[in-house]
C-alpha positions as CSV (number, residue, x, y, z in Angstrom):
1,X,100.1,112.6,85.6
2,X,97.7,112.3,88.6
3,X,98.7,110.4,91.7
4,X,96.9,107.4,93.1
5,X,97.1,106.3,96.7
6,X,97.9,102.6,96.2
7,X,100.5,100.5,94.6
8,X,97.9,97.8,93.7
9,X,96.1,97.7,90.4
10,X,92.9,99.9,90.3
11,X,89.8,99.7,88.1
12,X,89.2,102.9,86.1
13,X,88.2,104.2,82.7
14,X,91.2,105.1,80.5
15,X,91.0,108.7,79.4
16,X,92.9,107.9,76.3
17,X,91.0,104.9,74.8
18,X,87.8,105.0,76.9
19,X,87.9,101.3,78.0
20,X,87.0,100.1,81.5
21,X,90.3,98.6,82.6
22,X,92.3,97.4,85.5
23,X,95.6,99.1,85.5
24,X,98.9,97.3,85.0
25,X,101.5,98.3,87.6
26,X,105.2,98.6,87.0
27,X,107.7,99.2,89.8
28,X,110.6,101.7,89.2
29,X,113.3,103.0,91.5
30,X,112.2,106.2,93.2
31,X,113.4,108.6,95.8
32,X,113.0,106.1,98.7
33,X,115.0,103.4,96.8
34,X,117.9,105.8,96.2
35,X,117.9,107.2,99.7
36,X,118.0,103.7,101.2
37,X,120.8,102.6,98.8
38,X,122.8,105.7,99.7
39,X,122.2,105.3,103.4
40,X,123.4,101.6,103.3
41,X,126.5,102.6,101.3
42,X,127.4,105.3,103.9
43,X,127.0,102.9,106.8
44,X,129.4,100.4,105.3
45,X,127.3,98.1,103.0
46,X,129.7,98.5,100.1
47,X,130.0,94.9,98.8
48,X,126.7,95.0,96.9
49,X,124.4,95.0,100.0
50,X,123.6,98.7,99.3
51,X,121.9,97.6,96.1
52,X,119.3,95.5,98.0
53,X,116.6,98.2,97.8
54,X,116.6,97.9,94.0
55,X,115.6,94.2,94.4
56,X,112.6,94.8,96.7
57,X,109.5,95.9,94.8
58,X,107.9,97.0,98.1
59,X,110.4,99.9,98.3
60,X,109.9,101.1,94.7
61,X,107.5,103.6,93.2
62,X,104.8,102.3,90.9
63,X,103.5,103.4,87.5
64,X,99.9,102.5,86.6
65,X,99.3,102.1,82.8
66,X,96.4,101.0,80.5
67,X,96.7,97.4,79.3
68,X,95.0,98.3,76.1
69,X,96.7,101.5,74.8
70,X,99.7,101.3,77.1
71,X,99.5,105.0,78.2
72,X,100.7,105.8,81.7
73,X,97.7,106.9,83.8
74,X,98.8,107.3,87.4
75,X,101.9,107.0,89.6
76,X,102.3,106.1,93.2
77,X,105.3,107.4,95.1
78,X,106.5,105.8,98.4
79,X,107.6,109.2,99.6
80,X,104.9,111.8,98.9
81,X,107.1,114.9,98.9
82,X,105.2,116.6,96.0
83,X,107.9,115.8,93.5
């Protein structure tokens, strides 16, 4: 799946259905989310505060998909480590 450089919806042509679309974005926990959660846990935020990164969409990775055929087209990772 190719990468895109933004977490905002983009206009493109879907390679699966051929329609001109604006992608639908879906946040999901990525490496940055897990690292922040682990770091908060290690530094003493053990009463649920360490789960705060999972509630903030601005800290999550994003999948771009087609609204017509629902195929995943792109992904955006907050930490671009080549994973």
